[in-house]
C-alpha positions in Angstrom: -24.5 -16.3 -19.0 -23.0 -15.8 -22.4 -21.8 -19.0 -24.0 -19.5 -19.3 -27.0 -19.3 -22.7 -28.8 -16.1 -23.1 -30.8 -16.4 -26.0 -33.3 -14.0 -27.2 -36.0 -16.6 -26.9 -38.8 -20.4 -26.7 -39.4 -20.5 -29.2 -42.2 -22.6 -32.4 -42.3 -21.4 -34.5 -39.4 -22.2 -36.0 -36.0 -20.7 -33.3 -33.8 -22.3 -30.5 -35.9 -25.7 -32.2 -35.7 -25.3 -32.7 -31.9 -24.6 -29.0 -31.4 -27.6 -28.0 -33.5 -29.8 -30.5 -31.6 -28.7 -28.9 -28.3 -29.2 -25.4 -29.4 -32.6 -26.0 -31.0 -33.5 -28.1 -28.0 -33.2 -25.1 -25.7 -29.5 -24.8 -24.8 -29.0 -21.8 -27.1 -30.7 -18.5 -26.3 -30.6 -15.6 -28.8 -28.2 -13.0 -27.7 -26.7 -15.1 -25.0 -25.2 -17.9 -27.2 -22.9 -17.7 -30.2 -21.2 -20.3 -32.4 -17.7 -19.9 -33.9 -16.7 -22.2 -36.8 -13.0 -22.5 -37.5 -13.8 -22.9 -41.2 -17.0 -21.7 -42.8 -20.8 -21.8 -42.2 -21.0 -25.2 -43.8 -24.4 -27.0 -43.7 -25.5 -26.0 -40.2 -24.5 -22.3 -40.1 -27.8 -21.2 -41.7 -29.9 -23.4 -39.5 -28.2 -22.1 -36.3 -28.6 -18.5 -37.5 -32.3 -19.3 -38.0 -32.5 -20.0 -34.3 -31.5 -16.4 -33.7 -28.0 -17.4 -32.6 -25.0 -15.5 -33.9 -22.6 -17.5 -36.1 -19.0 -16.4 -36.6 -16.5 -18.0 -39.0 -12.6 -17.9 -39.1 -12.4 -19.4 -42.6 -9.3 -21.3 -41.6 -7.6 -23.8 -43.9 -6.3 -27.1 -42.7 -3.2 -26.9 -40.6 -2.1 -24.3 -38.1 -4.1 -21.1 -37.6 -2.9 -18.1 -39.6 -2.2 -14.7 -38.1 -5.4 -13.4 -39.8 -7.5 -16.2 -38.2 -6.1 -15.3 -34.8 -6.9 -11.7 -35.3 -10.5 -12.6 -36.2 -10.6 -14.9 -33.1 -9.7 -12.0 -30.9 -12.3 -9.8 -32.6 -15.0 -12.4 -31.9 -14.2 -12.8 -28.2 -14.0 -9.0 -27.8 -17.3 -8.6 -29.6 -19.2 -11.4 -27.8 -17.5 -11.3 -24.3 -18.3 -14.9 -23.3 -18.6 -16.1 -19.7 -18.1 -19.7 -20.8 -16.4 -21.1 -23.9 -17.4 -24.6 -25.0 -14.9 -26.3 -27.4 -16.1 -29.0 -29.8 -13.7 -31.7 -31.1 -9.9 -31.6 -30.8 -9.2 -28.5 -32.9 -12.1 -26.6 -31.3 -10.9 -27.5 -27.9 -7.4 -26.0 -28.4 -9.0 -22.8 -29.9 -11.3 -22.6 -26.9 -8.3 -22.5 -24.6 -6.7 -19.8 -26.7 -9.9 -17.8 -26.9 -10.1 -17.9 -23.1 -6.7 -16.3 -22.9 -7.9 -13.5 -25.3 -11.1 -12.9 -23.3 -11.3 -10.3 -20.5 -12.7 -11.8 -17.3 -11.3 -15.4 -17.4 -14.3 -17.3 -18.8 -14.9 -21.0 -17.8 -13.6 -23.4 -20.4 -15.3 -26.7 -21.3 -14.1 -29.2 -23.9 -16.2 -31.7 -25.9 -14.5 -34.8 -27.2 -16.6 -36.6 -29.9 -14.2 -39.3 -31.0 -13.2 -42.7 -29.8 -9.5 -43.5 -29.6 -8.8 -47.2 -30.3 -5.4 -46.5 -31.8 -3.9 -43.1 -32.3 -1.5 -44.5 -34.9 -4.5 -44.9 -37.3 -5.1 -41.2 -37.2 -3.6 -38.7 -39.7 -0.2 -37.2 -38.7 -1.6 -33.7 -37.9 -4.6 -35.2 -36.0 -2.2 -37.2 -33.9 -0.3 -34.0 -33.0 -3.6 -32.2 -32.1 -4.8 -35.1 -29.9 -1.5 -35.2 -28.1 -1.7 -31.4 -27.6 -5.2 -31.9 -26.2 -3.8 -34.5 -23.8 -1.0 -32.3 -22.6 -3.3 -29.2 -22.1 -6.4 -31.1 -20.8 -5.8 -30.0 -17.2 -6.3 -26.4 -18.3 -9.9 -27.1 -19.2 -12.5 -26.7 -16.3 -14.5 -29.7 -17.6 -14.0 -32.3 -20.4 -17.3 -33.7 -21.8 -17.4 -37.0 -23.6 -20.4 -38.3 -25.6 -19.6 -41.9 -24.9 -18.4 -44.0 -22.0 -15.8 -45.8 -24.0 -14.4 -42.6 -25.4 -13.9 -41.2 -21.8 -12.1 -44.4 -20.8 -9.8 -44.4 -23.9 -8.9 -40.7 -23.6 -8.2 -40.8 -19.9 -6.0 -43.9 -20.4 -4.2 -41.8 -23.1 -3.5 -39.0 -20.6 -6.5 -36.7 -20.6 -7.1 -35.3 -17.2 -9.3 -37.8 -15.4 -10.5 -35.4 -12.7 -12.1 -33.1 -15.4 -14.0 -35.8 -17.2 -17.7 -36.2 -17.5 -19.9 -38.2 -19.9 -23.1 -36.7 -21.4 -24.5 -38.7 -24.3 -26.1 -37.2 -27.5 -29.7 -36.2 -27.3 -32.6 -36.5 -29.8 -35.9 -34.8 -30.4 -38.4 -37.6 -30.9 -41.1 -35.2 -32.0 -39.0 -34.7 -35.2 -38.2 -38.4 -35.5 -41.4 -40.4 -36.0 -42.4 -43.1 -38.4 -44.5 -41.8 -41.2 -46.2 -44.4 -43.5 -47.0 -41.8 -46.1 -43.4 -40.6 -46.3 -42.2 -44.2 -46.4 -44.4 -44.8 -49.5 -43.3 -41.5 -51.1 -39.6 -42.2 -50.6 -39.9 -45.8 -51.9 -41.7 -44.6 -54.9 -39.0 -42.0 -55.6 -36.3 -44.7 -55.4 -38.3 -47.2 -57.5 -38.8 -49.7 -54.6 -42.0 -51.7 -54.2 -43.9 -51.6 -50.9 -43.3 -55.2 -50.1 -39.5 -55.2 -50.9 -37.1 -55.5 -48.0 -34.6 -52.6 -47.7 -31.4 -52.4 -45.7 -29.9 -48.9 -45.3 -26.5 -47.5 -44.5 -25.7 -43.8 -43.8 -22.2 -42.5 -43.4 -19.8 -40.2 -45.3 -17.0 -42.2 -46.9 -14.1 -42.9 -44.4 -12.1 -46.1 -43.9 -13.4 -46.3 -40.3 -17.0 -46.4 -41.5 -16.1 -49.7 -43.3 -18.3 -49.3 -46.4 -16.3 -52.1 -48.0 -17.3 -54.4 -45.2 -20.9 -53.5 -45.5 -20.9 -54.1 -49.3 -19.2 -57.4 -48.8 -21.8 -58.4 -46.2 -24.6 -57.3 -48.6 -23.2 -59.5 -51.4 -23.2 -62.5 -49.0 -26.7 -61.8 -47.9 -27.9 -61.7 -51.6 -26.8 -65.3 -52.0 -29.7 -66.4 -49.9 -32.0 -63.4 -50.1 -31.8 -62.1 -53.7 -34.7 -59.8 -53.4 -33.3 -57.4 -50.8 -32.4 -53.9 -51.8 -29.8 -51.6 -50.3 -29.8 -47.8 -49.9 -26.5 -46.1 -49.2 -26.3 -42.4 -48.2 -23.1 -40.5 -47.8 -20.6 -38.2 -49.4 -18.2 -40.0 -51.8 -20.1 -43.3 -51.4 -20.4 -44.8 -54.9 -18.8 -47.4 -57.1 -16.6 -44.8 -58.7 -14.7 -44.6 -55.4 -11.6 -46.8 -55.9 -12.0 -48.2 -52.4 -15.4 -49.5 -53.2 -15.2 -50.5 -56.9 -15.2 -54.2 -57.7 -16.8 -55.4 -54.5 -20.3 -55.7 -55.9 -20.6 -58.1 -58.9 -21.9 -56.5 -62.0 -25.0 -58.7 -62.0 -26.0 -57.5 -58.5 -25.4 -53.7 -58.8 -29.1 -53.1 -59.6 -29.9 -54.1 -56.0 -27.9 -51.1 -54.7 -28.8 -47.4 -54.8 -26.1 -45.0 -54.0 -27.7 -41.7 -53.0 -24.7 -39.5 -52.2 -24.8 -36.8 -49.6 -28.4 -35.8 -48.7 -30.1 -33.2 -46.7 -33.2 -35.3 -46.0 -31.6 -38.3 -44.4 -34.4 -38.8 -41.9 -36.9 -39.0 -44.9 -34.7 -41.5 -46.6 -34.6 -43.6 -43.4 -38.4 -43.9 -43.6 -38.0 -46.2 -46.6 -35.9 -48.7 -44.7 -36.8 -51.9 -43.0 -33.4 -52.4 -41.3 -30.6 -50.0 -40.6 -27.0 -51.2 -40.5 -23.9 -49.5 -39.0 -20.6 -51.2 -40.0 -18.0 -48.9 -38.5 -14.8 -50.2 -37.0 -14.6 -47.2 -34.7 -17.2 -44.9 -33.2 -18.0 -43.0 -30.0 -21.7 -42.3 -30.0 -23.0 -42.5 -33.6 -26.0 -40.2 -34.1 -27.2 -42.0 -37.1 -27.8 -45.2 -35.1 -30.0 -43.5 -32.5 -31.9 -41.6 -35.2 -32.7 -44.8 -37.0 -33.9 -46.3 -33.7 -36.0 -43.2 -33.0 -37.8 -43.9 -36.3 -38.5 -47.4 -35.1 -36.0 -49.2 -37.3 -34.5 -52.5 -36.1 -30.7 -52.2 -36.3 -27.6 -54.2 -36.7 -24.4 -52.4 -35.5 -20.8 -53.3 -34.9 -19.9 -53.4 -31.2 -17.8 -50.2 -31.2 -18.0 -47.2 -28.9 -21.3 -47.2 -27.1 -23.3 -49.0 -29.8 -24.1 -52.0 -27.7 -25.4 -49.8 -24.8 -27.5 -47.7 -27.3 -29.0 -50.8 -28.9 -29.9 -52.6 -25.6 -32.2 -55.5 -26.6 -33.7 -53.7 -29.6 -31.2 -54.9 -32.2 -28.0 -56.9 -32.9 -24.4 -56.0 -32.1 -21.6 -57.9 -33.9 -17.8 -57.7 -33.7 -16.3 -55.0 -35.8 -14.6 -56.0 -39.1 -16.3 -59.4 -39.3 -18.1 -59.4 -42.6 -19.8 -62.8 -42.2 -21.1 -62.0 -38.7 -22.6 -58.7 -40.1 -24.3 -60.6 -43.0 -25.6 -63.3 -40.6 -27.1 -60.7 -38.3 -28.9 -59.0 -41.2 -30.2 -62.3 -42.4 -31.5 -63.1 -38.9 -33.5 -59.9 -38.8 -34.8 -60.4 -42.3 -36.1 -63.8 -41.4 -38.0 -62.6 -38.3 -41.8 -62.4 -38.5 -43.3 -59.0 -39.4 -44.7 -58.9 -35.8 -41.2 -59.5 -34.4 -39.7 -56.8 -36.6 -42.4 -54.3 -35.4 -41.7 -55.3 -31.8 -37.9 -54.7 -32.2 -38.7 -51.3 -33.8 -40.9 -50.3 -30.9 -38.2 -51.3 -28.4 -35.7 -49.3 -30.4 -37.7 -46.1 -30.2 -38.5 -46.7 -26.5 -34.7 -47.1 -25.8 -34.0 -43.6 -27.2 -37.1 -42.1 -25.5 -36.0 -43.5 -22.1 -32.3 -42.7 -22.3 -31.5 -40.0 -24.8 -34.3 -37.4 -24.9 -33.0 -34.0 -26.0 -34.8 -32.3 -23.1 -32.9 -34.3 -20.5 -29.5 -33.8 -22.3 -30.1 -30.1 -22.5 -30.9 -30.0 -18.8 -27.6 -31.7 -18.0 -25.6 -29.3 -20.1 -27.4 -26.3 -18.5 -26.8 -27.6 -15.0 -23.1 -28.1 -15.8 -22.8 -24.6 -17.3 -24.4 -23.1 -14.1 -21.9 -25.0 -12.0 -18.9 -23.8 -14.0 -20.2 -20.2 -13.8 -20.5 -20.4 -10.0 -17.0 -21.8 -9.7 -15.3 -19.0 -11.8 
């Protein structure tokens, strides 16, 4: 079976990472799988090519597809001749439907929704239009995959075809996500952090829904009672030059924060942490939370998307947007005994191992693809 994955981009992001995890975990077979990015090769194009999987690009700009992009799309499907087309994210889903019309043989069409939908009015105007188009056309897809339970509920309430919906969570390779004391020491040394210093980490590109401002406000509150804690923040456009973040951290406390920007070694940076924090006001299934748990990090996360289900009893979930609750949860973890912190970390890794192993997630995708092929 020849499977073509159509994704909005291959830049650094949760959906892109999930696609790569699936392909490297066994879903992608050289010669039988290809990936089409609506934009360019981004961060993951080279990694996917390294698996022996063909990567096509349309080099589209934001907005409606151009005539030249549609011509390239037709060339791709004529060249690859897919039996199944898997869309990723709203734009990729629409192009998957179009690609199906351009392909000889009527390939099966699957969509992949990677977003929660608390309020469509908070989305950008073009995104709102694309989401509505997804809703109107959703019955044309043979299957609609969601990576979180809450995302499926929200989208079906919005009008996505309920009889096509199916939830398959993200998957993780725990062989690549293991605590490494030597790497922890190396990373702390690189950041100028002592071995006995407590470190709280936050990983997300800047976006209002990631609520970096709320995290910084909680950190400032925390420092009133725990002045020796340090904070590592990883993410594109996450620094105090960003107007949305400037002025939150008092000048006399800035030395407790390290803004690392966008990094290609996030998992190595996470080794340096004692606690991971997710402060978003909206998520579906945040990869970064499960990755931190896989590394044995106790976590505090806002109760958005499927975060509470992912955490189980291994961490603390707090209401989104409540800065003081976020600070109090972090303080609670910081005040636990070293043995308790280790125990929570062990539970966190076991939670991912028992529920989100990449091998099981790949098996579920593979079985679905076989079913869709049989029903063509």
